[in-house]
N, C-alpha and C positions, 0 to 999 in steps of 0.2 A: 220302363217303370221308374219313377222318380223317387227321390228319397221322402218326399211327402207321403206318398202312396205307401211306401214301405213301413213309415212310422204309423200310418193308420192301420195297417195290417198287424203290426206288432201291438199296438194298443188294443185292438179288438181280440186279439189272440190272448193277451195277457189278461184281459177282462173276463174271458171265458174260462182261463185257468183258475183265476180268483173266485169266481162264481162256483166252479166245480169243487173247488177245496171248501168253500163255505158250506156247500150242500153235504160233503163228506164228513165235515166237522159236526154238522147238525146231526147227522145219522149216528156218528160216533158217540155223541152226548146221549142219545136216546136209545142205546143198545139195551138188549134184554140180558145179556150175559155179561156181567160187570167184570168177570175175570179176562174177558178177551179184549184187551185194551187195545191192541194194534201198535204199529210203530211209526206211522207217517205223521210228521209234524204239521198237521193240516192249517193250524193258526199261522205258522211262518209262512207256508205256501200262499195262504190267502193274503197276507200282508204284503209279501214280495211281489205277487201278481198284481195286486192293486197299485203299489208303488211304481211298478214298471208301466202299467196301463196309463197312470195319470201323467208321468214323465214323458212317455211317448206322445200322448194326446197333446200335452203342452208344446213339445217341440214340434209336432206336426202343424200346429196353428202358427207357429212363429216362422216357419219356413216360407 
């Protein structure tokens, strides 16, 4: 497995994490019980996952 394959895998996995966090944040925003807020920072996880996905994608194209 080359470094480029590894970066493609990291990029895809990070994109999946970002998409899952986006779905979770959407569900949290539309909850019925407003008192059950939760404690996961879904916005931060989504932004970090997207950033890692873009950077890994860019580096995989460069190699």
